[in-house]
Structure formats: C-alpha cells, structure tokens
C-alpha positions in Angstrom: 100.5 107.9 122.3 96.9 109.0 121.5 95.2 108.5 118.2 95.3 112.9 118.3 98.9 113.0 118.7 99.7 110.3 116.2 97.6 112.2 113.7 99.3 115.4 114.5 102.9 113.8 114.1 101.9 112.3 110.7 100.6 115.7 109.5 103.7 117.3 110.4 106.1 114.8 108.9 104.1 114.7 105.4 102.8 118.5 105.3 99.3 117.2 105.1 96.5 118.6 107.2 95.5 116.7 110.6 92.0 116.2 108.8 93.6 114.2 105.6 95.6 112.4 107.9 92.4 111.5 110.1 90.8 110.6 107.0 93.5 108.2 105.6 93.2 106.2 108.8 96.7 105.9 110.7 96.3 103.7 113.4 98.5 103.0 116.4 99.7 99.4 116.2 99.4 97.6 119.5 102.6 95.6 120.7 100.9 92.1 120.0 100.4 93.0 116.8 104.2 93.4 115.7 105.4 89.8 117.1 107.3 89.2 113.5 107.4 92.3 111.0 108.7 90.2 108.7 105.5 87.9 108.5 102.5 88.8 106.7 100.0 85.9 108.1 97.6 88.9 109.0 98.4 91.0 105.5 100.9 93.7 105.2 100.1 97.0 106.7 99.9 99.2 103.6 97.8 100.8 100.9 98.9 101.4 97.7 96.9 104.4 97.3 97.8 105.0 93.6 96.6 101.5 92.8 93.5 101.7 94.8 93.0 105.1 92.8 93.4 103.3 89.8 90.7 100.8 90.6 88.4 103.6 91.3 89.0 105.3 88.0 88.4 101.8 86.1 85.4 101.0 88.0 83.8 104.5 87.2 84.6 104.3 83.8 82.7 100.6 83.6 79.2 102.1 84.7 77.9 105.2 84.7 77.3 107.0 87.7 73.8 107.4 88.1 73.0 103.8 87.0 72.8 101.7 90.4 74.7 98.7 91.1 72.8 95.3 91.1 73.4 93.1 93.8 
C-alpha cells in the first residue's frame, strides 16, 4: 500500500478530507516495527489530540503571542 492509498482509506473511514489526514501524519507500519504489539519499548504510537490541544492552549495563555520565546 502506498501512502496516498492509506491517506484516502483513512479519509473515507473517518469522513475527513485527504488533506486533513495528510496533515495529521498517518504512516504505514513496517513489519519489523510490529514485533510485539503489547510492547511500549518504542513508545505508544498514538497522539491524544485533546491533550495536545489543551497543552497548546495552556502554553498560549502563559505568554503573549507577540512576545518572543527566550532560549
């Protein structure tokens, strides 16, 4: 399966546009990456979008957008 095929399949299944699916970054898993599905040695392959949005919102309330971040 090619990346474009995956994007279209996920878009059909979710009702989202293909461009949204591309932006979210779905990837094909390589067989070697799936040795033990219960193992989290490489970390879970999920993103909690609600948690990420809450973090971004929280970060946005800490400093004004026009104030540069200091490294």
